[in-house]
C-alpha positions in Angstrom: 19.1 47.0 -24.8 20.4 44.6 -27.3 23.1 45.4 -29.8 24.6 43.5 -32.8 26.8 40.9 -31.3 30.3 40.6 -32.4 32.2 37.6 -33.7 34.1 35.7 -31.0 36.4 32.8 -31.6 37.3 30.1 -29.0 40.3 31.1 -26.9 40.3 29.0 -23.8 41.0 25.3 -23.4 37.3 24.8 -22.4 36.1 26.6 -25.5 38.4 24.6 -27.7 37.1 21.4 -26.1 33.5 22.5 -26.9 34.6 23.0 -30.5 36.1 19.5 -30.6 33.0 17.9 -29.2 30.7 20.0 -31.3 32.6 18.9 -34.4 32.4 15.3 -33.4 28.6 15.5 -32.8 28.2 17.4 -36.1 29.9 14.5 -37.9 27.5 12.1 -36.2 24.6 14.2 -37.2 25.7 14.3 -40.8 26.3 10.5 -41.1 23.0 9.8 -39.3 21.1 11.8 -41.9 20.0 14.7 -39.7 20.0 17.9 -41.9 22.9 20.1 -41.2 23.6 23.7 -42.1 25.5 24.7 -45.2 28.6 25.7 -43.3 29.2 22.0 -42.6 28.7 21.1 -46.2 31.4 23.3 -47.7 33.5 20.3 -48.6 30.7 18.6 -50.4 30.4 20.9 -53.4 31.0 24.3 -54.8 27.4 25.4 -54.2 28.2 25.9 -50.6 31.2 28.1 -51.3 28.8 30.9 -52.0 25.2 31.6 -50.9 23.9 31.0 -54.4 23.8 28.0 -56.6 26.8 28.7 -58.7 30.6 29.2 -58.1 31.7 31.5 -55.4 32.4 34.2 -58.0 29.3 36.1 -58.9 28.9 38.3 -62.0 30.2 41.8 -61.7 26.8 43.0 -62.8 25.4 42.0 -59.4 28.3 43.3 -57.4 31.3 41.7 -55.8 31.0 38.2 -54.2 30.8 37.7 -50.5 33.7 36.3 -48.6 34.4 32.6 -49.4 32.8 30.3 -46.9 35.7 27.9 -46.6 35.6 27.7 -42.8 35.4 24.8 -40.5 32.1 23.2 -39.5 32.2 25.2 -36.4 31.7 28.8 -37.6 33.4 31.3 -35.4 30.3 33.5 -35.5 28.6 30.9 -33.2 30.8 31.7 -30.2 28.8 34.8 -29.2 28.8 36.4 -25.8 25.5 37.5 -24.3 27.2 40.5 -22.7 28.4 41.9 -26.0 26.5 45.1 -26.6 27.4 47.5 -29.4 24.6 49.9 -28.6 26.4 51.6 -25.8 27.9 54.1 -28.2 24.4 55.6 -28.8 24.7 55.2 -32.6 21.3 53.7 -32.7 19.6 56.1 -30.3 15.8 56.2 -30.3 13.7 54.9 -33.2 14.9 55.2 -36.8 14.6 53.6 -40.1 17.7 52.1 -41.8 18.3 50.8 -45.3 19.7 47.3 -45.0 20.6 45.0 -47.9 18.1 46.7 -50.1 15.3 46.5 -47.5 14.0 48.9 -44.9 13.9 47.8 -41.3 12.6 50.0 -38.5 14.5 49.7 -35.2 13.3 50.9 -31.8 15.5 50.5 -28.7 14.0 50.7 -25.2 15.5 51.9 -22.0 15.8 49.7 -18.9 12.5 51.1 -17.8 10.6 48.9 -20.4 8.3 46.4 -18.8 9.9 43.1 -18.2 9.0 40.2 -20.4 6.7 37.6 -18.7 8.5 34.5 -17.5 7.0 31.0 -17.8 5.5 29.2 -14.9 8.1 27.2 -13.0 5.5 24.6 -12.2 6.1 21.5 -14.3 2.4 20.9 -14.4 2.1 24.0 -16.6 3.1 21.8 -19.5 0.3 19.4 -19.0 -1.7 20.5 -22.0 1.0 19.3 -24.4 2.4 15.8 -24.5 5.4 15.4 -22.2 8.8 14.9 -23.9 9.6 11.3 -24.3 12.1 10.0 -21.8 14.3 8.6 -24.6 13.9 10.6 -27.8 15.1 8.9 -31.0 18.9 8.8 -31.7 18.9 11.6 -34.3 16.9 13.9 -32.0 19.3 13.1 -29.1 22.3 14.0 -31.3 20.5 17.2 -32.4 19.7 18.1 -28.8 23.3 17.5 -27.7 24.6 19.6 -30.6 22.3 22.5 -29.7 23.4 22.4 -26.1 27.0 22.9 -27.3 26.2 25.4 -30.1 23.2 27.5 -29.4 21.3 27.8 -32.7 17.9 28.8 -34.1 14.5 27.2 -33.6 11.9 27.4 -36.3 8.7 25.5 -35.1 6.2 24.4 -37.7 2.7 23.2 -37.5 -0.2 22.1 -39.6 -1.2 25.1 -41.7 2.1 26.9 -41.4 2.8 29.2 -44.3 5.6 27.3 -46.1 7.3 30.3 -47.8 7.8 32.0 -44.4 9.2 28.9 -42.8 11.4 27.7 -45.6 12.8 31.2 -46.5 13.7 31.8 -42.9 15.5 28.4 -42.5 17.3 28.7 -45.9 18.6 32.2 -45.3 19.8 31.6 -41.8 21.5 28.4 -42.8 23.3 30.4 -45.6 24.6 32.6 -42.8 26.0 29.5 -41.0 23.3 29.2 -38.3 22.4 25.8 -36.8 18.6 25.8 -37.5 16.4 23.2 -36.0 13.0 22.8 -37.7 10.7 21.3 -35.1 7.2 20.0 -35.5 4.7 20.9 -32.8 2.3 18.3 -34.0 2.4 15.4 -31.5 4.1 12.3 -32.8 4.5 13.6 -36.4 7.6 15.0 -38.0 5.9 15.5 -41.3 3.7 18.6 -41.5 1.1 19.6 -44.0 1.7 23.4 -44.5 -0.7 25.8 -46.2 -1.4 25.4 -49.9 -0.7 21.7 -49.7 3.1 22.1 -49.3 4.5 19.3 -47.2 7.6 19.6 -45.1 9.4 17.1 -42.8 10.8 18.5 -39.6 14.3 17.7 -38.2 12.7 16.8 -34.8 9.6 16.9 -32.7 9.5 20.0 -30.5 9.2 17.8 -27.4 12.7 16.4 -28.2 14.2 19.9 -28.0 12.3 21.1 -24.9 15.5 21.6 -22.9 17.6 23.1 -25.7 18.8 26.7 -25.6 18.7 28.9 -28.7 20.0 32.3 -29.8 16.8 32.9 -31.8 13.3 31.5 -32.0 11.4 32.5 -35.1 7.7 31.8 -35.7 6.4 31.5 -39.2 2.8 32.6 -39.9 0.0 31.2 -41.9 -3.4 30.1 -40.7 -4.2 27.8 -39.0 -0.5 27.4 -38.5 -0.2 30.4 -36.2 -3.1 29.3 -34.1 -1.6 25.8 -33.8 1.7 27.4 -32.6 -0.2 29.5 -30.1 -2.0 26.6 -28.7 1.2 24.5 -28.1 1.8 25.1 -24.4 5.3 23.7 -24.6 6.2 26.2 -27.3 4.7 29.1 -25.3 6.8 28.2 -22.3 9.9 27.8 -24.4 9.5 31.2 -26.1 8.7 32.9 -22.8 11.7 31.4 -21.1 13.9 32.4 -24.1 12.5 36.0 -24.2 12.9 36.3 -20.4 16.6 35.8 -20.8 16.8 38.7 -23.2 17.4 36.6 -26.3 16.2 37.4 -29.8 12.7 36.2 -30.8 10.7 36.9 -33.9 7.5 36.2 -35.8 6.0 37.0 -39.2 2.6 37.3 -40.8 -0.2 36.2 -38.5 2.1 34.9 -35.8 3.0 38.2 -34.1 -0.7 38.9 -33.4 -1.9 35.3 -32.9 1.0 33.8 -31.0 3.4 36.5 -29.6 0.6 39.0 -28.9 -1.6 36.4 -27.1 1.4 35.4 -24.9 2.0 39.0 -23.9 5.4 39.1 -25.5 4.7 42.2 -27.6 3.4 44.4 -24.7 5.1 47.8 -24.7 6.8 47.1 -28.1 6.4 48.4 -31.6 5.3 45.5 -33.8 3.9 44.7 -37.2 2.1 41.7 -38.7 -0.1 40.7 -41.6 -2.3 43.6 -42.6 -5.6 41.9 -41.9 -4.4 40.9 -38.4 -3.3 44.4 -37.3 -6.5 44.9 -35.4 -5.9 41.7 -33.5 -2.7 43.0 -31.9 -3.3 43.7 -28.2 -3.9 47.3 -27.2 -0.7 47.2 -25.2 1.2 46.9 -28.5 2.3 49.9 -30.5 1.2 48.7 -34.0 3.2 49.9 -37.0 3.1 49.2 -40.7 6.8 48.6 -41.3 7.7 45.7 -43.6 10.2 44.6 -40.9 10.1 46.0 -37.3 12.9 45.7 -34.8 12.2 46.6 -31.2 14.7 45.5 -28.6 15.0 41.8 -28.8 11.9 41.3 -30.9 11.6 41.3 -34.7 8.3 41.2 -36.5 7.3 41.3 -40.2 4.2 41.3 -42.4 3.9 38.3 -44.7 5.4 36.1 -47.5 6.5 39.1 -49.5 8.6 40.4 -46.7 10.0 37.0 -45.6 13.4 37.4 -47.3 13.9 40.9 -45.9 12.9 39.6 -42.4 15.3 36.7 -42.7 18.2 38.9 -43.7 17.4 41.2 -40.7 17.6 38.2 -38.4 21.0 37.4 -39.9 22.2 40.9 -39.2 20.9 40.7 -35.6 22.7 37.5 -35.0 26.0 38.0 -36.9 26.3 41.6 -38.0 25.8 43.6 -41.2 28.9 42.2 -43.0 27.5 38.7 -42.7 24.0 39.9 -43.8 25.4 41.6 -46.8 27.4 38.5 -47.7 24.2 36.4 -47.5 22.0 38.9 -49.3 24.2 39.6 -52.4 24.2 36.1 -54.1 20.5 35.7 -53.5 19.8 38.4 -56.1 17.3 40.2 -53.8 15.1 42.9 -55.1 16.9 46.3 -54.9 13.6 48.1 -54.0 11.1 46.1 -52.0 7.4 47.0 -52.0 7.4 48.2 -55.7 5.6 46.6 -58.6 7.3 43.6 -60.3 8.1 43.4 -63.9 9.5 41.1 -66.6 11.3 41.4 -70.0 9.1 39.8 -72.6 10.1 39.0 -76.2 8.1 37.3 -78.9 4.9 37.7 -76.9 2.4 34.9 -77.2 -0.8 34.0 -75.4 -0.5 31.6 -72.5 -4.2 31.0 -72.2 -4.4 27.3 -71.3 -7.7 27.2 -69.5 -9.1 28.0 -66.1 -7.0 25.4 -64.1 -3.5 25.1 -65.6 -1.8 21.7 -65.0 1.8 22.4 -63.8 4.6 20.1 -63.1 7.3 21.1 -60.6 10.1 18.4 -60.3 12.2 18.4 -57.1 15.3 16.4 -56.2 18.0 16.3 -53.6 19.8 19.6 -53.9 16.9 21.6 -55.2 16.8 25.2 -54.0 14.0 25.0 -51.4 13.1 28.7 -51.4 12.6 28.6 -55.2 10.6 25.4 -55.2 8.4 26.5 -52.3 7.6 29.9 -53.7 6.8 28.5 -57.1 4.5 25.8 -55.7 2.8 28.1 -53.1 2.2 31.1 -55.3 0.8 29.1 -58.3 -1.5 27.1 -56.0 -2.7 30.4 -54.6 -3.6 31.4 -58.1 -5.7 28.2 -58.4 -3.4 26.3 -60.7 -3.1 22.5 -60.2 0.5 22.0 -59.3 2.0 18.5 -59.2 5.3 18.2 -57.2 7.2 15.2 -58.4 10.3 13.6 -56.8 13.2 12.5 -59.0 14.5 10.4 -56.0 13.4 6.9 -55.0 11.3 8.4 -52.2 8.8 11.3 -52.0 11.0 13.0 -49.4 14.0 15.0 -50.7 16.7 16.9 -48.9 17.0 20.3 -50.5 20.2 22.4 -50.9 20.0 24.0 -47.4 18.8 20.7 -45.9 15.1 21.5 -45.7 13.2 18.3 -46.2 10.4 18.6 -48.7 7.8 16.0 -49.5 6.6 15.6 -53.1 3.1 14.6 -54.1 4.2 11.8 -56.4 7.3 10.1 -57.9 8.4 11.2 -61.3 7.3 7.9 -63.0 3.8 8.5 -61.7 3.9 12.2 -62.8 4.7 11.2 -66.3 1.4 9.5 -66.8 -0.4 12.8 -67.4 0.0 15.9 -69.6 1.0 19.3 -68.4 0.4 22.9 -69.7 3.6 24.1 -68.0 6.8 22.4 -66.6 8.9 24.5 -64.2 12.4 23.6 -62.9 13.5 25.2 -59.6 17.2 25.8 -59.2 19.9 24.7 -56.8 23.1 23.1 -58.2 22.3 19.6 -57.0 18.7 19.8 -58.3 19.7 21.2 -61.7 22.3 18.5 -62.1 19.7 15.8 -61.2 17.3 17.3 -63.8 20.0 17.3 -66.5 20.8 13.6 -65.8 17.1 12.5 -65.9 16.4 11.2 -69.4 12.7 10.9 -68.6 12.4 14.5 -67.4 14.5 15.9 -70.2 12.6 13.9 -72.7 9.3 15.2 -71.4 10.5 18.8 -71.6 11.7 18.3 -75.2 8.3 17.0 -76.2 6.8 20.1 -74.4 9.1 22.4 -76.4 8.4 20.7 -79.7 4.7 21.0 -79.1 5.2 24.7 -78.4 3.9 24.2 -74.9 5.1 26.1 -71.9 8.2 25.4 -69.9 10.6 27.4 -67.7 13.5 27.3 -65.2 15.2 29.5 -62.6 18.6 29.9 -61.1 21.1 27.1 -62.1 18.6 25.2 -64.1 18.5 27.2 -67.3 22.3 26.9 -67.6 22.7 23.3 -66.2 19.5 21.5 -67.3 18.1 23.4 -70.4 21.1 24.8 -72.2 23.1 21.5 -72.6 20.1 19.8 -74.1 19.3 22.4 -76.7 16.2 23.7 -74.9 17.4 27.3 -75.1 18.3 27.2 -78.7 17.0 30.3 -80.5 15.7 31.7 -77.1 16.6 34.6 -74.9 17.1 33.6 -71.3 18.7 34.4 -68.0 20.0 32.3 -65.1 21.9 32.7 -61.9 24.5 35.4 -62.5 27.5 33.2 -61.8 26.3 30.9 -64.7 25.6 33.5 -67.4 28.8 32.4 -69.2 27.2 29.0 -69.7 24.4 30.4 -71.8 25.0 30.6 -75.6 23.0 33.8 -75.8 23.7 36.2 -73.0 22.0 39.3 -74.5 19.1 39.4 -71.9 20.9 37.9 -68.9 20.7 41.1 -66.8 16.9 41.0 -66.7 15.5 39.4 -63.5 12.7 37.6 -65.4 12.8 36.9 -69.1 9.8 35.6 -71.1 10.5 34.5 -74.7 7.4 33.0 -76.3 6.7 29.7 -74.5 9.8 29.9 -72.3 10.3 31.7 -69.0 13.6 32.0 -67.0 14.8 33.8 -64.0 17.9 34.5 -61.9 17.7 33.0 -58.4 16.1 32.9 -54.9 15.6 36.6 -54.7 13.7 36.6 -58.1 11.5 33.6 -57.3 8.5 35.6 -56.3 8.8 37.8 -59.4 9.2 34.7 -61.5 6.1 33.1 -60.0 4.0 36.3 -60.3 5.1 36.7 -64.0 3.8 33.2 -64.6 0.5 34.1 -62.9 0.3 37.2 -65.1 0.8 35.2 -68.3 -1.7 32.5 -67.3 -4.4 34.6 -65.6 -3.7 38.3 -66.4 -2.0 41.3 -64.8 -4.9 42.1 -62.5 -4.8 38.6 -60.9 -1.0 38.8 -60.5 -1.1 42.3 -58.9 -4.0 41.2 -56.5 -1.9 38.2 -55.5 1.2 40.3 -55.0 -0.7 42.7 -52.7 -2.2 39.8 -50.7 1.3 38.4 -50.1 2.6 42.0 -49.2 5.0 41.9 -52.1 4.0 45.5 -52.9 
C-alpha cells in the first residue's frame, strides 16, 4: 500500500551534500536555458510568490492565500522517503470517495495479495525497437539528467498527437507545487512536438536522454494518436514498467489509461477510468469505473481535458500531501463544483455572429500562463474557429510562466497583416506585462474596440494590459482576484466570466475552460458549447 508521503528535510552530511550539488546543477540548468520549476524562480518575480499570476495575497472573496513560497531552490518536499507510509493507521480503509480541493477522487487501496506489477525485461535487446540513447546527449540534457538523479522528479512524456491541455495542465500544476518536471519527447530526434489541434510544444529533452533517470511520478497525457504513439515507444514502456515495479506513483489520463497502461498490463487488478469512448477498450482484467479521478494503490487515472486540473491536483496531493494540494489549488480559482454546467454573467447583450469560421488572434509571450493559452487555443480550434497564435518575442518559441515551451504559428508582425473577429489575451504576469508594453498589439486592440469588434482577456491581462490603456472604460470586467483593486469598476469582479457587449474577461487558470466555452457559446450558440463541454468531460 502507498500512503501520502510526508515532508522530509536533509539532516545528514550526505543529504546536505546532495542539496549543495543539486543547487549547483540547478543554477547551471537555469543559466543554460533549460526550463526549471517555479520554486527555483521565486527570486525572479512576484508571480512565483503565489501560484497565481498576482501578488501572494489573494482576495478574501476567494479564501486565504496559500503559504508564501519563499523557499530555497531545493524544496524540502523533494526529500521523500519511499518507506514513509501513512496508511498504516487504517484511516483510508477499503474504497471510498473523498472531496479534495473541490473535486471528487475515488481511492482504492489493495492488500499485499494484489497481483505484482509486471517488470520490464532485463535483456538490453528489449529496447531494440526504439532508437538507443545517444552515448553523449546534448549538454542541457546531461545537466537535466544529473539533476534528476539527485532530485527525483516527474516525467511527462509527449508525442505527436498528444492532447496539449492534458500535458500542459499537468506540468503547470505540478511545477506550481515545486516538482521538478521533465517534459520529454518520444519522437526520435525531435524535441518539438505537434500536439492535437495544431498546438505545438517544445520538450525539455528527448526521452532517450532520460532513459536512466529515476522519477517519483510518471504521468501520461492522452489524446489520439498521442496515446498510441506513447504506447508504441518501447523505451517508455520499459521505463514505466520498471518505475511501477518499484512501487512508485504512475498515472494516465483520457485515452492513455486504456491505450498505453492497459496494453502494458499495468492496470490489471486495479480500478481505473479513462475517456468515456475508450472505456470498452480497457482490458477485462481491469475494474472499469466512471470516476472523474480514480486512485488505486500507486496508480491514478482520469477521464479527459475537463478533468485534467482535478487529476493534476490529486497528483500533487499524492506526492506532497493535502496541505500542499490546497495551497496550489486555491490561487488557481478552480471550479467549486466540477461536472456541473458552466455559466457566465452577461451585460449589454449583443450578437457575436461573425460568420461560420471566426478569425481569432491569441498573442503569447515569455511569461504567458500556459494553461490559459493552451485551453483557449485548443477549445476554440475544437469549435472550428481559425486561431492564429502569435509570438511577441523575436522567435516563435516562448517560455511560459511555468517554463512550458510553446511554439507560435507566426510572429506578431506577420499576424498584424490580417483582420480578426476576436483578439484574446491569456494571462500570466510576464505575458500581461509584455502585452501592455507592445504598442503594436495595444494599437490593434484599440482599433478593435473602436470598431466595436470583439476582444477579451483573462487573469492578469484585464488589469495589467487592458485597464491602463483605457480598454475597460465604461465596461464591467473581472480579473485575477489578487488584481481586482487595479480595476476602476469592481462591481462584477466576483463573477468567474463576465461578458459586457463586445468584451469578455475572466479570473484565472481555473476559469479558462469556462471562459473558452463562453466564447464558443457567444460565437456558435449554447448547444455547440454544451456539446463541446460534454466531449471534453467538463460536465
